[in-house]
Phi, psi and omega in degrees: 000317179299322180294319179297315179299319180296321178296317180297319178296319179296318181297316178298320179298329181283323185268343183260145169125328181236129184248345184245144172242093193246133172263124180249134179225134174253119177258111182245026184301332183278354184261125181265087177227143176288316180254111181252025184299328181300326180288323178290321178298316179297316179302314180294319181295318179292320177301312180293319181299310184291316186279345180250356180276137172271101183277336189237340186078006181260155181272121175243124173290159182308321182281354180262351180297145184278121176283127182208172179212152174224125176243119176263116178260111186270121179267328179212150180211121180203127177052048177070012178255129183242141171223157180162220180220162183228121175257127182240131179224150173216155182234163180220123181293146180259136186305134176058038177208171176262005185272141172244132184262134177293131182250321186222131177212101189220140176247119176265114185271005182248042177287121179204126182197164175251135180209128175256130185308133179077004178292149180287141174256110188257127179289122180199112184264356185249342183230135179281123177236324185209131179293328177299309181294318179299317179296315181295313178300316181304311183287332174297319179285330172298314178300313180298318180294314180296319178300315180296324179296335180279347181256331177214149186298116181057033183287349184267007188304317184296330179278326173295325177298321178293319177301320178294323177298318177297317179300314181299318180291323185288340182299332181289344180284341178079008180279151181290145176112340184264354187249152176301332182284354185270012175102161187278005173246021183274172175299326178302310184282333177302309182281327179297316179292323181299324183266356182279135177299339178301329185248028177303328181297329176297313183288326175296319179296322178300318179291311181299315184299315186271302187287317183268345180253281185302321185291346179252007182298330183292339184242338183207084188296318182293316178297321179298318180295319178295324178294323178293319175299317178300320180294323179290328174291326174297316179298330181299336178298330176297318178298320180299326182274311183222092176302146179059036182285157176302319185294319178295318178298319180300317181297310186283336174298330178269327196250349190304311181296320180295319179299315179301316181297315182294313185286337180279339181272171179279170354285161186283135174224166181286126186233357188305309180297320181297316181299319177300318180293320179297321179294331178282313187282332181220070181296336179297339180256020183303323181295328177286316182297330181292344181271350180289129181275112182279000000 
């Protein structure tokens, strides 16, 4: 019996603890250094930190881990100070298919942090210690929250709450991106808008699009396509409240190409009104919408 119990504890330890399967890449092409080992060390440290941290305390099987990526593009490096941008992406598998749908695709242009090679990266969501760690943790919880929202209506709130907690703690560091004064595309507004009732339609659309649309494509393609159209009409409510909103841009930065592909394929449904709405809510993608076969 003791041996069985020990095995069960070991098994739980193996399957519990890590929720993300993240590819980390450091692009230092703009930096003129002969020895770039610090960038490789940082890349390895971030990879280990993200993929081995238990962010939720929940059990995720290997095939349930969220596929995501983070690319740090370094523009300057001097005396352990780094600046640049951070691109964060995440995917979500679609039921009964080999396809993964893009959920999040965002570029944070206010990457700035201090890092000494081989320093420990310590997980801490309540106290600010490092802008690098705070940024990484923040986006990990954004990924977790968005993923949960695609499976249940507003299911990601508890993870968005943690992201907001990280933001509040990080403000004391004085780094750009955490403050309301840093612009409406900052980390501050990303999480503030996500949790604002003003943009509930964005989160409702995320659920409808994925769970009620994409996930039923394997059994009822026409109904799935209609559900996706319905989700885009739900998203249009955001436009009615706030034209050119951050939330609408966030949605289409991830979804525009996929939407064109879905709507251009069969079976045929009425799309005229939807195309007009897409041109209003996301005019930057007008050239893409024009390729959809009505």
